[in-house]
TORKOL-4160 file (C-alpha; in steps of 0.2 Angstrom, whole numbers, padded with zeros to 4 digits, m for minus):
257
<pt num="1" X="0261" Y="0134" Z="0714"/>
<pt num="2" X="0269" Y="0125" Z="0728"/>
<pt num="3" X="0287" Y="0120" Z="0723"/>
<pt num="4" X="0289" Y="0107" Z="0737"/>
<pt num="5" X="0273" Y="0098" Z="0732"/>
<pt num="6" X="0279" Y="0099" Z="0714"/>
<pt num="7" X="0295" Y="0091" Z="0718"/>
<pt num="8" X="0286" Y="0076" Z="0726"/>
<pt num="9" X="0276" Y="0074" Z="0710"/>
<pt num="10" X="0292" Y="0076" Z="0699"/>
<pt num="11" X="0300" Y="0062" Z="0710"/>
<pt num="12" X="0286" Y="0050" Z="0706"/>
<pt num="13" X="0288" Y="0054" Z="0687"/>
<pt num="14" X="0306" Y="0051" Z="0688"/>
<pt num="15" X="0304" Y="0034" Z="0697"/>
<pt num="16" X="0293" Y="0028" Z="0683"/>
<pt num="17" X="0306" Y="0032" Z="0670"/>
<pt num="18" X="0320" Y="0025" Z="0681"/>
<pt num="19" X="0310" Y="0008" Z="0683"/>
<pt num="20" X="0310" Y="0007" Z="0664"/>
<pt num="21" X="0329" Y="0010" Z="0663"/>
<pt num="22" X="0333" Y="m0003" Z="0676"/>
<pt num="23" X="0323" Y="m0016" Z="0668"/>
<pt num="24" X="0332" Y="m0013" Z="0651"/>
<pt num="25" X="0349" Y="m0014" Z="0660"/>
<pt num="26" X="0344" Y="m0030" Z="0669"/>
<pt num="27" X="0338" Y="m0038" Z="0653"/>
<pt num="28" X="0352" Y="m0031" Z="0643"/>
<pt num="29" X="0340" Y="m0028" Z="0629"/>
<pt num="30" X="0339" Y="m0011" Z="0620"/>
<pt num="31" X="0338" Y="m0004" Z="0602"/>
<pt num="32" X="0352" Y="0008" Z="0598"/>
<pt num="33" X="0352" Y="0021" Z="0584"/>
<pt num="34" X="0363" Y="0035" Z="0579"/>
<pt num="35" X="0358" Y="0053" Z="0578"/>
<pt num="36" X="0368" Y="0067" Z="0570"/>
<pt num="37" X="0384" Y="0056" Z="0568"/>
<pt num="38" X="0390" Y="0038" Z="0571"/>
<pt num="39" X="0395" Y="0041" Z="0589"/>
<pt num="40" X="0380" Y="0051" Z="0595"/>
<pt num="41" X="0368" Y="0037" Z="0601"/>
<pt num="42" X="0350" Y="0036" Z="0606"/>
<pt num="43" X="0341" Y="0021" Z="0612"/>
<pt num="44" X="0323" Y="0016" Z="0612"/>
<pt num="45" X="0324" Y="0017" Z="0631"/>
<pt num="46" X="0329" Y="0036" Z="0629"/>
<pt num="47" X="0313" Y="0039" Z="0619"/>
<pt num="48" X="0302" Y="0028" Z="0630"/>
<pt num="49" X="0309" Y="0037" Z="0646"/>
<pt num="50" X="0306" Y="0054" Z="0638"/>
<pt num="51" X="0288" Y="0049" Z="0634"/>
<pt num="52" X="0284" Y="0044" Z="0651"/>
<pt num="53" X="0290" Y="0061" Z="0658"/>
<pt num="54" X="0281" Y="0071" Z="0645"/>
<pt num="55" X="0265" Y="0062" Z="0647"/>
<pt num="56" X="0266" Y="0064" Z="0666"/>
<pt num="57" X="0269" Y="0083" Z="0664"/>
<pt num="58" X="0256" Y="0086" Z="0651"/>
<pt num="59" X="0243" Y="0076" Z="0661"/>
<pt num="60" X="0246" Y="0087" Z="0676"/>
<pt num="61" X="0251" Y="0103" Z="0668"/>
<pt num="62" X="0244" Y="0104" Z="0651"/>
<pt num="63" X="0248" Y="0122" Z="0649"/>
<pt num="64" X="0266" Y="0120" Z="0652"/>
<pt num="65" X="0280" Y="0120" Z="0639"/>
<pt num="66" X="0293" Y="0106" Z="0638"/>
<pt num="67" X="0311" Y="0106" Z="0631"/>
<pt num="68" X="0319" Y="0089" Z="0629"/>
<pt num="69" X="0335" Y="0082" Z="0621"/>
<pt num="70" X="0326" Y="0070" Z="0609"/>
<pt num="71" X="0309" Y="0079" Z="0606"/>
<pt num="72" X="0314" Y="0097" Z="0606"/>
<pt num="73" X="0302" Y="0110" Z="0611"/>
<pt num="74" X="0284" Y="0103" Z="0615"/>
<pt num="75" X="0268" Y="0110" Z="0622"/>
<pt num="76" X="0261" Y="0127" Z="0623"/>
<pt num="77" X="0270" Y="0143" Z="0624"/>
<pt num="78" X="0271" Y="0146" Z="0643"/>
<pt num="79" X="0281" Y="0155" Z="0657"/>
<pt num="80" X="0284" Y="0137" Z="0664"/>
<pt num="81" X="0296" Y="0127" Z="0654"/>
<pt num="82" X="0302" Y="0109" Z="0659"/>
<pt num="83" X="0319" Y="0105" Z="0653"/>
<pt num="84" X="0322" Y="0086" Z="0652"/>
<pt num="85" X="0336" Y="0074" Z="0647"/>
<pt num="86" X="0329" Y="0056" Z="0649"/>
<pt num="87" X="0346" Y="0048" Z="0649"/>
<pt num="88" X="0362" Y="0059" Z="0652"/>
<pt num="89" X="0376" Y="0047" Z="0648"/>
<pt num="90" X="0368" Y="0036" Z="0634"/>
<pt num="91" X="0384" Y="0029" Z="0629"/>
<pt num="92" X="0387" Y="0023" Z="0647"/>
<pt num="93" X="0370" Y="0017" Z="0648"/>
<pt num="94" X="0372" Y="0006" Z="0632"/>
<pt num="95" X="0387" Y="m0002" Z="0640"/>
<pt num="96" X="0380" Y="m0005" Z="0657"/>
<pt num="97" X="0392" Y="0007" Z="0665"/>
<pt num="98" X="0382" Y="0014" Z="0679"/>
<pt num="99" X="0386" Y="0033" Z="0677"/>
<pt num="100" X="0370" Y="0038" Z="0668"/>
<pt num="101" X="0356" Y="0049" Z="0675"/>
<pt num="102" X="0339" Y="0057" Z="0672"/>
<pt num="103" X="0339" Y="0076" Z="0673"/>
<pt num="104" X="0324" Y="0086" Z="0674"/>
<pt num="105" X="0321" Y="0105" Z="0679"/>
<pt num="106" X="0307" Y="0117" Z="0679"/>
<pt num="107" X="0310" Y="0135" Z="0674"/>
<pt num="108" X="0299" Y="0150" Z="0677"/>
<pt num="109" X="0302" Y="0165" Z="0666"/>
<pt num="110" X="0319" Y="0158" Z="0662"/>
<pt num="111" X="0324" Y="0155" Z="0680"/>
<pt num="112" X="0327" Y="0137" Z="0686"/>
<pt num="113" X="0316" Y="0135" Z="0701"/>
<pt num="114" X="0318" Y="0116" Z="0705"/>
<pt num="115" X="0329" Y="0102" Z="0698"/>
<pt num="116" X="0332" Y="0084" Z="0700"/>
<pt num="117" X="0346" Y="0072" Z="0694"/>
<pt num="118" X="0343" Y="0054" Z="0697"/>
<pt num="119" X="0355" Y="0039" Z="0693"/>
<pt num="120" X="0344" Y="0023" Z="0692"/>
<pt num="121" X="0359" Y="0011" Z="0692"/>
<pt num="122" X="0367" Y="0019" Z="0708"/>
<pt num="123" X="0350" Y="0025" Z="0716"/>
<pt num="124" X="0358" Y="0042" Z="0718"/>
<pt num="125" X="0345" Y="0056" Z="0719"/>
<pt num="126" X="0351" Y="0074" Z="0719"/>
<pt num="127" X="0338" Y="0088" Z="0720"/>
<pt num="128" X="0336" Y="0107" Z="0724"/>
<pt num="129" X="0322" Y="0119" Z="0726"/>
<pt num="130" X="0328" Y="0137" Z="0723"/>
<pt num="131" X="0332" Y="0145" Z="0740"/>
<pt num="132" X="0330" Y="0129" Z="0750"/>
<pt num="133" X="0347" Y="0121" Z="0748"/>
<pt num="134" X="0353" Y="0105" Z="0739"/>
<pt num="135" X="0351" Y="0087" Z="0744"/>
<pt num="136" X="0358" Y="0070" Z="0740"/>
<pt num="137" X="0346" Y="0056" Z="0745"/>
<pt num="138" X="0338" Y="0068" Z="0758"/>
<pt num="139" X="0354" Y="0073" Z="0765"/>
<pt num="140" X="0359" Y="0092" Z="0764"/>
<pt num="141" X="0375" Y="0094" Z="0754"/>
<pt num="142" X="0388" Y="0107" Z="0752"/>
<pt num="143" X="0402" Y="0110" Z="0739"/>
<pt num="144" X="0420" Y="0107" Z="0745"/>
<pt num="145" X="0431" Y="0118" Z="0755"/>
<pt num="146" X="0447" Y="0116" Z="0744"/>
<pt num="147" X="0456" Y="0132" Z="0742"/>
<pt num="148" X="0470" Y="0129" Z="0729"/>
<pt num="149" X="0470" Y="0121" Z="0712"/>
<pt num="150" X="0485" Y="0110" Z="0716"/>
<pt num="151" X="0475" Y="0101" Z="0729"/>
<pt num="152" X="0459" Y="0100" Z="0719"/>
<pt num="153" X="0451" Y="0085" Z="0710"/>
<pt num="154" X="0442" Y="0091" Z="0694"/>
<pt num="155" X="0430" Y="0083" Z="0681"/>
<pt num="156" X="0427" Y="0087" Z="0663"/>
<pt num="157" X="0419" Y="0080" Z="0648"/>
<pt num="158" X="0421" Y="0078" Z="0629"/>
<pt num="159" X="0408" Y="0079" Z="0615"/>
<pt num="160" X="0402" Y="0063" Z="0607"/>
<pt num="161" X="0405" Y="0071" Z="0590"/>
<pt num="162" X="0421" Y="0062" Z="0583"/>
<pt num="163" X="0423" Y="0071" Z="0566"/>
<pt num="164" X="0426" Y="0088" Z="0573"/>
<pt num="165" X="0442" Y="0095" Z="0582"/>
<pt num="166" X="0439" Y="0092" Z="0601"/>
<pt num="167" X="0443" Y="0110" Z="0608"/>
<pt num="168" X="0444" Y="0103" Z="0626"/>
<pt num="169" X="0459" Y="0093" Z="0623"/>
<pt num="170" X="0470" Y="0108" Z="0624"/>
<pt num="171" X="0462" Y="0114" Z="0640"/>
<pt num="172" X="0463" Y="0096" Z="0647"/>
<pt num="173" X="0482" Y="0096" Z="0644"/>
<pt num="174" X="0484" Y="0113" Z="0651"/>
<pt num="175" X="0475" Y="0108" Z="0668"/>
<pt num="176" X="0483" Y="0091" Z="0670"/>
<pt num="177" X="0499" Y="0098" Z="0678"/>
<pt num="178" X="0490" Y="0110" Z="0689"/>
<pt num="179" X="0478" Y="0099" Z="0699"/>
<pt num="180" X="0478" Y="0083" Z="0709"/>
<pt num="181" X="0468" Y="0074" Z="0695"/>
<pt num="182" X="0455" Y="0075" Z="0682"/>
<pt num="183" X="0441" Y="0063" Z="0679"/>
<pt num="184" X="0428" Y="0060" Z="0666"/>
<pt num="185" X="0411" Y="0052" Z="0671"/>
<pt num="186" X="0402" Y="0054" Z="0654"/>
<pt num="187" X="0387" Y="0062" Z="0662"/>
<pt num="188" X="0387" Y="0081" Z="0663"/>
<pt num="189" X="0372" Y="0081" Z="0675"/>
<pt num="190" X="0381" Y="0069" Z="0687"/>
<pt num="191" X="0397" Y="0079" Z="0686"/>
<pt num="192" X="0388" Y="0095" Z="0692"/>
<pt num="193" X="0380" Y="0085" Z="0706"/>
<pt num="194" X="0396" Y="0077" Z="0711"/>
<pt num="195" X="0403" Y="0095" Z="0713"/>
<pt num="196" X="0388" Y="0100" Z="0723"/>
<pt num="197" X="0391" Y="0085" Z="0735"/>
<pt num="198" X="0410" Y="0089" Z="0736"/>
<pt num="199" X="0416" Y="0073" Z="0727"/>
<pt num="200" X="0424" Y="0085" Z="0714"/>
<pt num="201" X="0430" Y="0102" Z="0718"/>
<pt num="202" X="0427" Y="0109" Z="0700"/>
<pt num="203" X="0420" Y="0105" Z="0683"/>
<pt num="204" X="0422" Y="0112" Z="0666"/>
<pt num="205" X="0415" Y="0107" Z="0649"/>
<pt num="206" X="0412" Y="0115" Z="0632"/>
<pt num="207" X="0397" Y="0114" Z="0620"/>
<pt num="208" X="0384" Y="0108" Z="0633"/>
<pt num="209" X="0365" Y="0110" Z="0630"/>
<pt num="210" X="0352" Y="0117" Z="0642"/>
<pt num="211" X="0346" Y="0099" Z="0646"/>
<pt num="212" X="0363" Y="0094" Z="0651"/>
<pt num="213" X="0366" Y="0107" Z="0664"/>
<pt num="214" X="0349" Y="0115" Z="0669"/>
<pt num="215" X="0345" Y="0104" Z="0684"/>
<pt num="216" X="0363" Y="0101" Z="0690"/>
<pt num="217" X="0367" Y="0120" Z="0689"/>
<pt num="218" X="0354" Y="0124" Z="0702"/>
<pt num="219" X="0359" Y="0110" Z="0713"/>
<pt num="220" X="0377" Y="0117" Z="0712"/>
<pt num="221" X="0371" Y="0134" Z="0717"/>
<pt num="222" X="0360" Y="0128" Z="0731"/>
<pt num="223" X="0375" Y="0118" Z="0738"/>
<pt num="224" X="0385" Y="0135" Z="0739"/>
<pt num="225" X="0394" Y="0133" Z="0722"/>
<pt num="226" X="0398" Y="0146" Z="0709"/>
<pt num="227" X="0394" Y="0144" Z="0690"/>
<pt num="228" X="0401" Y="0153" Z="0676"/>
<pt num="229" X="0394" Y="0153" Z="0658"/>
<pt num="230" X="0406" Y="0160" Z="0645"/>
<pt num="231" X="0412" Y="0157" Z="0627"/>
<pt num="232" X="0429" Y="0152" Z="0619"/>
<pt num="233" X="0432" Y="0153" Z="0600"/>
<pt num="234" X="0413" Y="0152" Z="0598"/>
<pt num="235" X="0411" Y="0137" Z="0609"/>
<pt num="236" X="0400" Y="0139" Z="0625"/>
<pt num="237" X="0409" Y="0135" Z="0641"/>
<pt num="238" X="0402" Y="0130" Z="0658"/>
<pt num="239" X="0414" Y="0132" Z="0673"/>
<pt num="240" X="0409" Y="0128" Z="0691"/>
<pt num="241" X="0415" Y="0123" Z="0708"/>
<pt num="242" X="0416" Y="0129" Z="0725"/>
<pt num="243" X="0418" Y="0148" Z="0725"/>
<pt num="244" X="0438" Y="0148" Z="0726"/>
<pt num="245" X="0441" Y="0134" Z="0714"/>
<pt num="246" X="0428" Y="0141" Z="0701"/>
<pt num="247" X="0437" Y="0157" Z="0701"/>
<pt num="248" X="0454" Y="0149" Z="0699"/>
<pt num="249" X="0448" Y="0137" Z="0686"/>
<pt num="250" X="0441" Y="0151" Z="0676"/>
<pt num="251" X="0457" Y="0161" Z="0676"/>
<pt num="252" X="0467" Y="0146" Z="0672"/>
<pt num="253" X="0456" Y="0140" Z="0657"/>
<pt num="254" X="0454" Y="0158" Z="0650"/>
<pt num="255" X="0472" Y="0164" Z="0652"/>
<pt num="256" X="0482" Y="0167" Z="0636"/>
<pt num="257" X="0494" Y="0154" Z="0630"/>
């Protein structure tokens, strides 16, 4: 299987889903429902975008498996698994705030081989093939060169679930006085890509799912970044950044007190 040819195919599929999303944003017409709780949203555009991607994959690769945010695990048991989030940042999308993205990755035997994150509202395309570097709109990208936390600009995220304690508030408060600033985009996939492109120096977030980070993690690594997956009080925690900031961020977040 030629991964570069597959990336070209994947881009065509993503463009189809992106066209649907842009049309919905321009017409300001979508149907919004809630999932597990009243601030966890899904729209008909999420579902239709996901269907476009699933149909494209299974038409071309009927023996592959698919793992999506809305549909769960689909297709046959396979060593090839597609991991998809049709709209990462659904709340942003509903409000017309342009930080939403399509995230799609292909894993082979559990190792991500290629990934793409595309923001239709911003026409920002991030992509990587394992071993071939990371790219933003066809331009090679690298993580930042920032060496110390005090000079760093970080990004983080908070879960949509409103009825449970938000573990990250403590860590957000801890980091505020140690860095230049902290931002929240509302899209984990874009956060990762913005680290890869050196817009942010580092990123951390709790309780992410594979479809949130799978494509973006490869893009960070191919841009020269470092990524850690750990756990705090039963909550999975992802930390990434350029190698120096990732190490410092991990130490700061996990220190006692």
